[in-house]
N, CA, C and O of each residue as an XYZ file, in Angstrom:
724
protein
N     -40.926    -46.764    -21.269
C     -39.337    -46.887    -21.348
C     -39.150    -47.753    -22.365
O     -39.840    -48.740    -22.618
N     -38.172    -47.349    -22.957
C     -37.743    -48.650    -24.364
C     -36.037    -49.158    -24.062
O     -34.897    -48.745    -23.850
N     -36.777    -50.216    -24.209
C     -35.635    -51.350    -24.159
C     -34.405    -51.366    -25.357
O     -34.888    -51.605    -26.464
N     -33.237    -51.206    -25.370
C     -32.652    -51.381    -26.622
C     -31.995    -53.004    -26.218
O     -31.328    -53.278    -25.221
N     -32.401    -53.897    -27.278
C     -31.567    -55.241    -27.418
C     -30.051    -55.524    -28.058
O     -29.813    -55.569    -29.265
N     -29.185    -55.686    -27.107
C     -27.892    -55.607    -27.885
C     -27.288    -57.397    -27.608
O     -27.206    -58.066    -26.577
N     -26.949    -57.709    -29.069
C     -26.207    -59.407    -28.636
C     -25.472    -59.578    -27.731
O     -24.656    -58.658    -27.784
N     -25.264    -60.188    -26.940
C     -24.777    -60.994    -25.957
C     -23.398    -61.467    -26.320
O     -23.630    -62.497    -26.953
N     -22.132    -61.309    -26.282
C     -21.142    -61.412    -26.498
C     -20.322    -62.548    -25.787
O     -19.759    -63.561    -26.202
N     -20.452    -62.078    -24.775
C     -19.677    -62.875    -23.451
C     -20.650    -63.210    -22.542
O     -21.435    -62.325    -22.199
N     -20.779    -64.610    -21.964
C     -21.751    -65.208    -21.729
C     -21.355    -65.293    -19.697
O     -20.728    -66.291    -19.342
N     -21.570    -64.738    -19.103
C     -21.008    -64.686    -17.842
C     -20.733    -65.894    -16.812
O     -19.941    -66.067    -15.886
N     -21.973    -66.801    -17.532
C     -22.291    -68.040    -16.873
C     -22.373    -69.514    -17.887
O     -22.799    -69.466    -19.041
N     -22.037    -70.400    -17.434
C     -22.152    -71.371    -18.523
C     -23.910    -72.073    -18.462
O     -24.548    -72.154    -17.412
N     -24.487    -72.562    -19.965
C     -25.670    -72.694    -19.843
C     -25.768    -74.086    -20.651
O     -25.873    -74.041    -21.877
N     -25.742    -75.068    -20.116
C     -25.716    -76.147    -21.010
C     -27.294    -76.325    -21.897
O     -27.152    -76.592    -23.090
N     -28.592    -76.208    -21.446
C     -29.387    -76.036    -21.930
C     -29.987    -75.118    -22.582
O     -31.171    -75.165    -22.918
N     -29.072    -74.052    -22.848
C     -29.127    -72.859    -24.106
C     -30.627    -72.336    -23.623
O     -31.533    -72.242    -24.450
N     -30.816    -72.015    -22.282
C     -31.927    -71.331    -21.404
C     -31.416    -69.759    -21.385
O     -32.295    -68.902    -21.306
N     -30.265    -69.413    -21.443
C     -29.766    -68.193    -21.271
C     -29.864    -67.207    -22.221
O     -29.407    -67.290    -23.361
N     -30.579    -66.082    -21.662
C     -30.856    -65.267    -23.154
C     -29.628    -64.620    -23.872
O     -28.459    -64.441    -23.532
N     -30.124    -64.426    -24.645
C     -28.989    -64.476    -26.083
C     -29.073    -62.714    -26.725
O     -28.688    -62.249    -27.798
N     -29.798    -62.012    -25.443
C     -29.460    -60.438    -25.537
C     -29.493    -59.990    -24.380
O     -30.027    -60.526    -23.409
N     -28.863    -58.868    -24.419
C     -28.642    -58.206    -22.938
C     -29.724    -56.570    -22.780
O     -30.030    -56.025    -23.840
N     -30.016    -56.187    -21.978
C     -31.007    -55.567    -21.802
C     -30.361    -54.216    -21.339
O     -29.561    -54.193    -20.404
N     -30.896    -52.601    -22.325
C     -30.143    -51.426    -21.951
C     -31.163    -50.702    -21.973
O     -31.887    -50.683    -22.968
N     -31.481    -49.786    -20.614
C     -32.492    -48.763    -20.390
C     -31.839    -47.672    -20.739
O     -30.715    -47.291    -20.412
N     -32.958    -47.006    -21.711
C     -32.510    -45.521    -22.540
C     -32.438    -44.677    -20.963
O     -32.901    -45.090    -19.900
N     -31.820    -43.587    -21.176
C     -31.753    -42.346    -20.359
C     -32.296    -42.051    -19.879
O     -33.267    -41.659    -20.526
N     -32.420    -41.876    -18.576
C     -33.784    -41.047    -18.036
C     -33.857    -39.596    -17.900
O     -32.885    -38.845    -17.979
N     -35.147    -39.219    -17.678
C     -35.271    -37.466    -18.149
C     -34.298    -36.315    -16.793
O     -34.018    -35.120    -16.888
N     -34.091    -37.010    -15.977
C     -33.465    -36.042    -15.018
C     -31.838    -36.083    -15.382
O     -31.074    -35.167    -15.079
N     -31.462    -37.215    -16.034
C     -30.113    -37.073    -16.609
C     -29.942    -36.417    -17.865
O     -28.807    -36.240    -18.306
N     -31.088    -35.990    -18.564
C     -30.906    -35.135    -19.652
C     -30.985    -33.772    -19.038
O     -30.127    -32.969    -19.405
N     -31.842    -33.394    -18.196
C     -32.196    -32.316    -17.660
C     -30.433    -31.768    -16.459
O     -30.023    -30.610    -16.388
N     -29.866    -32.820    -15.825
C     -28.856    -32.751    -15.304
C     -27.461    -31.988    -16.541
O     -26.706    -31.026    -16.400
N     -27.656    -32.996    -17.697
C     -26.414    -32.572    -18.221
C     -26.859    -31.040    -19.264
O     -26.013    -30.324    -19.799
N     -28.283    -30.839    -19.340
C     -28.462    -29.299    -19.811
C     -28.107    -28.323    -18.659
O     -27.556    -27.331    -19.137
N     -28.230    -28.251    -17.297
C     -27.960    -27.655    -16.361
C     -26.779    -27.446    -16.296
O     -26.473    -26.259    -16.187
N     -25.667    -28.448    -16.332
C     -24.630    -28.661    -16.392
C     -23.862    -27.740    -17.677
O     -22.949    -26.948    -17.440
N     -24.326    -27.961    -18.859
C     -24.032    -27.083    -20.122
C     -23.891    -26.056    -19.948
O     -22.785    -25.525    -20.046
N     -25.450    -25.147    -19.486
C     -25.621    -23.806    -19.096
C     -24.689    -23.149    -18.303
O     -24.180    -22.039    -18.453
N     -24.497    -24.192    -17.227
C     -23.489    -23.248    -15.908
C     -22.306    -22.971    -16.574
O     -21.813    -21.852    -16.434
N     -21.685    -23.922    -17.379
C     -20.546    -24.115    -18.177
C     -20.346    -23.007    -19.092
O     -19.167    -22.663    -19.178
N     -21.319    -22.235    -19.925
C     -21.611    -21.492    -20.984
C     -21.795    -20.519    -19.868
O     -21.120    -19.547    -20.210
N     -22.467    -20.208    -18.472
C     -22.322    -18.936    -18.330
C     -20.893    -18.584    -17.712
O     -20.560    -17.399    -17.723
N     -20.137    -19.414    -17.243
C     -18.892    -19.036    -16.271
C     -17.694    -18.789    -17.718
O     -16.659    -18.150    -17.532
N     -17.989    -19.315    -18.925
C     -17.199    -18.730    -19.882
C     -17.930    -17.566    -20.542
O     -17.302    -16.803    -21.277
N     -19.090    -17.417    -20.336
C     -19.182    -15.690    -20.737
C     -18.831    -14.995    -19.716
O     -18.515    -13.823    -19.921
N     -18.800    -15.428    -18.609
C     -18.358    -14.732    -17.671
C     -16.926    -14.132    -17.493
O     -16.619    -13.000    -17.118
N     -16.021    -15.320    -17.909
C     -14.671    -15.287    -18.187
C     -14.256    -14.199    -19.081
O     -13.534    -13.279    -18.696
N     -14.793    -14.323    -20.480
C     -14.590    -13.485    -21.464
C     -15.212    -11.720    -21.068
O     -14.543    -10.703    -21.251
N     -16.339    -11.755    -20.619
C     -16.735    -10.294    -20.588
C     -16.676     -9.615    -19.247
O     -17.242     -8.550    -18.998
N     -15.978    -10.284    -18.437
C     -15.782     -9.553    -17.099
C     -14.942     -8.418    -17.015
O     -13.871     -8.568    -17.602
N     -15.124     -7.234    -16.413
C     -14.285     -6.226    -16.012
C     -13.230     -6.908    -15.528
O     -13.208     -7.777    -14.657
N     -12.082     -6.293    -16.368
C     -10.541     -6.616    -15.587
C      -9.842     -5.532    -15.005
O     -10.084     -4.442    -15.524
N      -9.096     -5.542    -14.132
C      -8.778     -4.375    -13.289
C      -7.405     -3.854    -14.122
O      -6.427     -4.432    -14.596
N      -7.874     -2.400    -14.042
C      -6.834     -1.678    -14.655
C      -5.441     -1.447    -14.069
O      -5.432     -1.156    -12.873
N      -4.139     -1.532    -14.760
C      -2.807     -1.497    -14.117
C      -2.654     -0.625    -13.270
O      -1.579     -0.614    -12.671
N      -3.835      0.543    -12.896
C      -3.612      1.232    -11.735
C      -4.126      0.901    -10.590
O      -3.648      1.320     -9.536
N      -5.434     -0.100    -10.656
C      -6.273     -0.666     -9.678
C      -5.180     -2.000     -9.170
O      -5.185     -2.395     -8.003
N      -4.304     -2.578    -10.193
C      -3.652     -3.464     -9.919
C      -2.267     -3.103     -8.842
O      -1.909     -3.868     -7.947
N      -1.655     -1.873     -9.134
C      -0.759     -1.276     -8.611
C      -1.706     -0.925     -6.962
O      -1.160     -1.239     -5.904
N      -2.443     -0.580     -6.960
C      -3.162      0.258     -5.817
C      -3.599     -1.370     -5.044
O      -3.708     -1.185     -3.832
N      -3.776     -2.355     -5.293
C      -4.227     -3.543     -4.667
C      -2.834     -3.763     -3.857
O      -2.811     -3.698     -2.627
N      -1.329     -4.108     -4.870
C      -0.240     -4.459     -4.451
C       0.265     -3.608     -3.321
O       0.702     -4.035     -2.252
N       0.157     -2.401     -3.674
C       0.720     -1.482     -2.306
C      -0.282     -1.652     -0.986
O       0.158     -1.316      0.113
N      -1.726     -2.215     -1.115
C      -2.398     -2.088     -0.006
C      -2.171     -3.711      0.416
O      -2.378     -4.014      1.591
N      -1.755     -4.732     -0.522
C      -1.044     -6.123      0.049
C      -0.145     -5.538      0.955
O      -0.424     -5.478      2.153
N       1.025     -5.052      0.446
C       2.463     -4.777      1.081
C       2.194     -3.836      2.644
O       2.880     -4.039      3.646
N       0.983     -2.734      2.573
C       0.864     -2.603      3.847
C       0.156     -3.193      5.062
O       0.259     -2.893      6.251
N      -0.737     -4.291      4.329
C      -0.976     -5.178      5.309
C      -0.128     -6.442      5.578
O      -0.378     -7.200      6.515
N       1.064     -6.661      4.558
C       1.862     -8.430      5.264
C       3.081     -7.961      4.784
O       3.989     -8.788      4.709
N       3.389     -6.358      4.305
C       4.661     -6.496      4.030
C       5.862     -6.353      5.462
O       5.712     -5.764      6.533
N       7.227     -7.275      4.854
C       8.100     -6.793      6.322
C       8.715     -5.592      6.270
O       8.788     -5.227      5.097
N       9.302     -4.633      7.202
C       9.968     -3.568      7.010
C      11.654     -3.847      7.198
O      12.268     -4.560      7.992
N      12.135     -2.887      6.019
C      13.394     -2.831      6.538
C      14.216     -1.363      6.395
O      13.436     -0.445      6.142
N      15.414     -1.012      6.486
C      16.040      0.396      6.512
C      16.300      0.526      5.137
O      16.820     -0.448      4.593
N      16.045      1.545      4.440
C      16.799      2.145      2.963
C      17.284      3.025      3.159
O      17.409      3.527      4.276
N      17.832      3.608      1.780
C      18.051      5.021      1.447
C      17.760      5.307      0.124
O      18.117      4.794     -0.936
N      16.807      6.528      0.500
C      16.029      7.231     -0.618
C      17.325      8.157     -2.002
O      17.805      9.288     -1.925
N      17.489      7.249     -2.945
C      18.363      7.680     -4.177
C      18.447      8.998     -5.012
O      19.353      9.768     -5.329
N      16.707      8.895     -5.291
C      16.816     10.095     -6.477
C      15.439      9.977     -6.585
O      14.927      8.872     -6.408
N      14.622     11.143     -6.903
C      13.516     11.607     -7.481
C      13.381     12.052     -9.222
O      13.830     13.153     -9.545
N      12.903     11.369    -10.037
C      13.217     11.724    -11.207
C      11.513     11.520    -11.957
O      10.562     10.818    -11.612
N      11.672     12.339    -12.928
C      10.887     11.910    -13.538
C      11.281     11.314    -15.138
O      12.355     11.483    -15.714
N      10.195     10.648    -15.604
C      10.645      9.513    -17.186
C       9.086      9.572    -17.710
O       7.976      9.593    -17.178
N       9.630      9.587    -19.082
C       8.497      9.470    -20.025
C       7.882      8.208    -20.157
O       8.476      7.191    -20.513
N       6.883      8.270    -19.914
C       6.026      6.737    -20.541
C       5.624      6.541    -21.887
O       5.170      7.419    -22.620
N       5.818      5.302    -22.194
C       5.435      5.307    -23.799
C       4.297      5.807    -24.467
O       4.083      6.046    -25.655
N       3.542      5.924    -23.340
C       2.121      6.660    -23.785
C       2.198      8.242    -24.111
O       1.488      8.705    -25.003
N       3.049      9.033    -23.390
C       3.340     10.100    -23.472
C       3.695     10.677    -22.111
O       4.543     11.557    -21.964
N       3.021     10.149    -21.162
C       2.737     10.953    -19.906
C       3.976     10.768    -19.262
O       4.834      9.929    -19.536
N       3.997     11.937    -18.065
C       5.028     11.896    -17.671
C       5.224     11.391    -16.240
O       4.468     11.989    -15.475
N       6.227     10.213    -15.449
C       5.894      9.424    -14.597
C       6.946     10.141    -13.369
O       8.114     10.466    -13.582
N       6.374     10.258    -12.338
C       7.381     10.514    -11.095
C       7.759      9.332    -10.265
O       6.962      8.642     -9.629
N       9.309      9.131    -10.344
C       9.839      7.608    -10.182
C      10.709      8.583     -8.642
O      11.207      9.698     -8.486
N      10.445      7.166     -7.658
C      11.040      7.625     -6.490
C      11.686      6.335     -6.603
O      11.094      5.273     -6.795
N      13.285      6.532     -6.436
C      14.190      5.300     -6.394
C      14.972      5.054     -5.210
O      15.757      5.919     -4.823
N      14.855      4.094     -4.667
C      15.643      3.576     -3.261
C      16.192      2.489     -3.374
O      15.926      1.766     -4.334
N      17.217      2.069     -2.276
C      17.727      1.051     -2.067
C      17.870      0.552     -0.650
O      18.031      1.387      0.239
N      17.815     -1.077     -0.280
C      17.900     -1.280      0.760
C      18.760     -2.913      0.537
O      19.082     -3.562     -0.458
N      18.856     -3.055      1.551
C      19.779     -4.080      2.050
C      18.939     -5.507      2.671
O      18.372     -5.457      3.763
N      18.949     -6.845      1.764
C      18.092     -7.718      3.025
C      19.010     -9.132      2.430
O      19.221     -9.493      1.272
N      19.406     -9.690      3.659
C      20.175    -10.812      3.587
C      21.403    -10.997      2.977
O      21.843    -12.086      2.608
N      22.073     -9.687      2.851
C      23.409     -9.225      2.085
C      23.106     -8.925      0.860
O      24.054     -8.506      0.197
N      22.118     -8.998      0.346
C      21.540     -8.572     -0.759
C      21.374     -6.946     -1.357
O      20.189     -6.627     -1.267
N      21.771     -6.421     -1.631
C      21.452     -4.935     -1.815
C      20.725     -4.725     -3.183
O      21.285     -4.906     -4.264
N      19.047     -4.212     -2.994
C      18.477     -4.248     -4.138
C      18.286     -2.847     -4.294
O      18.158     -2.209     -3.249
N      18.240     -2.254     -5.331
C      17.887     -1.035     -5.668
C      16.562     -0.993     -6.831
O      16.524     -1.459     -7.970
N      15.472     -0.212     -6.016
C      14.095     -0.278     -6.893
C      13.796      1.275     -7.486
O      14.604      2.181     -7.688
N      11.834      1.237     -7.759
C      11.648      2.350     -8.021
C      10.622      2.120     -7.638
O      10.236      0.960     -7.493
N       9.819      3.269     -7.340
C       8.142      3.404     -7.283
C       7.314      4.251     -8.111
O       7.604      5.409     -7.807
N       6.732      4.244     -8.699
C       5.930      5.259     -9.385
C       4.526      5.800     -8.497
O       3.389      5.381     -8.278
N       5.539      7.247     -8.066
C       4.510      8.187     -7.070
C       3.701      8.954     -8.066
O       2.956      9.812     -7.592
N       3.720      8.771     -9.578
C       2.395      9.923     -9.852
C       1.251      9.981     -9.632
O       0.884     11.151     -9.737
N       0.454      9.323     -9.374
C      -0.827      9.159     -8.856
C      -0.820      9.413     -7.392
O      -1.915      9.763     -6.952
N       0.044      9.332     -6.622
C       0.196      9.756     -5.358
C       0.277     11.072     -4.817
O       0.588     11.216     -3.634
N       0.028     12.057     -5.560
C       0.706     13.454     -5.293
C       0.161     14.164     -4.284
O       0.751     15.147     -3.835
N      -1.534     13.585     -3.599
C      -1.861     13.952     -2.238
C      -1.249     13.282     -1.044
O      -1.112     14.022     -0.069
N      -0.872     12.098     -0.917
C       0.170     11.451     -0.406
C       1.550     11.907      0.060
O       1.898     11.962      1.240
N       2.322     12.238     -1.030
C       3.408     12.614     -0.923
C       3.643     13.963     -1.827
O       3.063     14.215     -2.883
N       4.572     14.726     -1.205
C       5.192     15.585     -1.727
C       6.435     15.570     -2.322
O       7.439     15.449     -1.620
N       6.516     15.690     -3.676
C       7.805     15.294     -4.390
C       9.046     16.314     -3.653
O      10.159     15.888     -3.344
N       8.686     17.419     -3.500
C       9.824     18.917     -2.884
C      10.360     18.528     -1.791
O      11.485     18.806     -1.376
N       9.206     17.589     -1.095
C       9.865     17.375      0.261
C      10.705     16.434      0.512
O      11.562     16.358      1.393
N      10.294     15.419     -0.652
C      11.682     14.183     -0.389
C      12.753     14.813     -0.188
O      12.966     15.970     -0.550
N      13.717     13.896      0.570
C      15.144     14.605      0.701
C      15.985     13.343      0.463
O      16.204     12.349      1.155
N      16.416     13.769     -0.874
C      17.649     12.307     -1.294
C      18.647     11.901     -0.648
O      19.560     12.725     -0.615
N      18.852     10.859     -0.067
C      20.163     10.474      0.455
C      19.526     10.498      2.057
O      20.335     10.304      2.965
N      18.363     10.688      2.341
C      17.994     10.282      3.775
C      17.406      8.942      3.672
O      16.960      8.345      2.692
N      17.538      8.504      5.272
C      17.003      6.883      4.910
C      15.732      6.783      5.090
O      15.129      7.791      5.457
N      15.047      5.601      4.885
C      13.700      5.821      5.014
C      13.304      4.127      5.475
O      14.267      3.384      5.667
N      12.211      3.685      5.603
C      11.575      2.342      5.610
C      11.100      2.143      4.192
O      10.821      2.947      3.303
N      11.095      0.932      4.248
C      10.888      0.280      2.898
C      10.165     -0.867      3.322
O      10.779     -1.644      4.054
N       8.795     -1.187      2.968
C       8.243     -2.517      3.082
C       8.239     -3.405      1.766
O       8.134     -2.987      0.613
N       8.356     -4.533      2.126
C       8.630     -5.503      0.945
C       7.999     -6.859      1.171
O       7.727     -7.251      2.306
N       7.747     -7.633     -0.012
C       7.008     -8.929      0.169
C       8.544     -9.992      0.265
O       9.559     -9.908     -0.427
N       8.159    -11.158      1.616
C       9.570    -11.856      1.766
C       9.715    -12.812      1.044
O      10.853    -13.276      0.967
N       8.641    -13.428      0.280
C       8.992    -14.221     -1.097
C       9.499    -13.824     -2.030
O      10.121    -14.590     -2.765
N       9.370    -12.249     -2.339
C       9.409    -11.668     -3.708
C      10.307    -10.141     -2.990
O       9.652     -9.134     -2.722
N      11.441    -10.182     -2.818
C      11.906     -8.804     -2.367
C      11.825     -8.048     -3.185
O      12.096     -6.960     -2.676
N      11.507     -7.881     -4.674
C      11.649     -7.102     -5.311
C      10.579     -6.285     -5.590
O      10.546     -5.277     -6.297
N       9.428     -6.998     -4.760
C       8.324     -5.968     -4.856
C       7.942     -5.214     -3.523
O       7.321     -5.846     -2.668
N       8.311     -3.781     -3.283
C       8.637     -3.177     -2.687
C       8.280     -1.719     -2.472
O       8.897     -1.276     -3.440
N       7.893     -0.962     -2.074
C       7.475      0.256     -1.540
C       7.949      0.739     -0.578
O       8.425      0.085      0.349
N       7.879      2.382     -0.659
C       7.980      3.581      0.518
C       7.076      4.418      1.017
O       6.917      5.069      2.050
N       6.338      4.165     -0.334
C       5.065      5.243     -0.154
C       3.949      4.479     -0.397
O       4.088      3.563     -1.207
N       2.678      4.672      0.209
C       1.585      3.875     -0.164
C       0.423      4.799      0.262
O       0.770      5.797      0.894
N      -1.342      4.584     -0.054
C      -2.034      5.751      0.183
C      -2.127      5.621      2.091
O      -2.527      6.619      2.689
N      -1.862      4.762      2.643
C      -2.171      4.730      4.341
C      -0.820      4.580      5.282
O      -0.780      4.739      6.502
N       0.064      4.301      4.575
C       1.982      3.985      5.035
C       3.160      5.105      4.400
O       2.981      5.572      3.275
N       3.830      5.317      4.853
C       4.817      6.259      4.450
C       5.913      5.999      4.861
O       5.888      5.965      6.091
N       7.204      5.724      4.324
C       8.602      5.164      4.737
C       9.245      6.000      4.946
O      10.198      5.816      5.704
N       8.930      7.771      4.158
C       9.862      8.497      4.218
C       9.627      9.366      5.542
O       8.519      9.568      6.039
N      11.142      9.966      6.155
C      11.113     10.184      6.999
C      11.475     11.772      7.251
O      12.271     12.122      6.380
N      11.217     12.644      7.980
C      10.586     13.921      8.111
C      12.287     14.503      8.615
O      12.481     15.619      8.132
N      13.340     14.060      9.340
C      14.469     14.313      9.121
C      15.370     13.163      9.712
O      14.933     12.031      9.918
N      16.340     13.453      9.901
C      17.391     12.452     10.443
C      17.176     12.393     12.313
O      16.922     13.367     13.022
N      17.336     11.199     12.696
C      17.039     11.042     13.663
C      18.356     11.814     14.932
O      19.499     11.375     14.803
N      18.169     12.664     15.817
C      18.828     13.449     16.897
C      19.081     12.650     17.942
O      18.233     12.273     18.750
N      20.385     12.339     17.953
C      20.769     11.189     19.105
C      21.154     12.176     20.285
O      21.467     13.291     19.868
N      21.202     12.026     21.638
C      21.513     13.100     22.784
C      23.011     12.614     22.755
O      23.537     11.501     22.760
N      23.390     13.661     22.729
C      25.423     13.784     22.921
C      25.353     12.589     24.020
O      24.398     12.477     24.788
N      26.607     11.598     24.013
C      26.992     11.109     24.958
C      27.643     11.253     26.189
O      28.744     10.733     26.008
N      27.582     11.669     27.348
C      28.441     12.339     28.310
C      28.865     10.971     29.384
O      28.150     10.327     30.151
N      30.425     10.851     29.043
C      30.862      9.976     30.041
C      30.891     10.061     31.476
O      31.575     10.922     32.028
N      30.144      9.166     32.174
C      30.131      9.790     33.878
C      31.211      9.441     34.180
O      31.674     10.196     35.035
N      32.149      8.321     33.789
C      33.491      8.552     34.616
C      34.700      7.666     33.328
O      34.938      6.562     32.838
N      35.232      9.378     33.295
C      36.195      8.548     32.043
C      37.353      7.657     32.430
O      37.833      7.771     33.557
N      37.837      6.768     31.562
C      39.040      6.087     31.921
C      40.185      6.843     31.801
O      40.148      7.898     31.168
N      41.105      6.487     32.275
C      42.349      6.926     32.856
C      43.356      5.896     32.035
O      43.793      4.865     32.545
N      43.648      6.316     30.729
C      44.471      5.659     29.741
C      46.084      5.884     30.151
O      46.852      4.996     29.780
N      46.544      6.820     30.764
C      47.795      7.384     30.849
C      48.796      6.169     31.073
O      49.969      6.235     30.707
N      48.294      5.139     31.653
C      49.458      4.252     32.061
C      49.915      3.307     30.858
O      50.993      2.725     30.742
N      48.721      3.303     29.916
C      49.305      2.976     28.509
C      50.019      3.082     28.135
O      50.766      2.153     27.830
N      50.266      4.419     27.898
C      50.848      5.118     27.164
C      52.230      6.193     27.564
O      52.268      7.339     27.116
N      53.178      5.708     28.340
C      53.905      6.532     29.330
C      54.509      7.414     28.698
O      54.785      7.447     27.499
N      54.755      8.260     29.630
C      55.361      9.750     28.601
C      54.480     10.404     27.696
O      54.980     11.521     27.565
N      53.359     10.341     26.934
C      52.464     11.169     26.009
C      51.311     11.559     27.294
O      50.308     12.193     26.964
N      51.465     11.224     28.509
C      50.075     11.945     29.092
C      48.788     11.296     28.960
O      47.774     11.842     29.396
């Protein structure tokens, strides 16, 4: 082990005889400290390379993950189907969009969902515009909403049929309007 001598600039105690050392002793860095530094540097380099060269998810994978998240943890609210339309994307593809609206806390939101990649889940010809639907949305971000996912659909096959109301005991209101029966 090699010792490095550095002149002492400040003495922590007063020595009237001058016996105190004039030099401070610093020990050199140990081998384990060098090895720990190399290991840390290698780990940081590996992390940096992984971040640069990792496989990033495609936009389709991100959209599928968003739909899966909403199916698992989204709240459900009633909505209305507005339209099914096809639009041209920037890359030349034709996208099939499902437009819908819903009301949350007095705020009417109108959204659209790309259903182009879900042809096996939803048949566009069977979507009835103007019918009610169920919408799943993220509570903290209501603009993140869906009507159709791979494992769930908010589309309804038909309007609900309510049974006719038969009043068992009709009220006699003739006394409120005399002369009109």
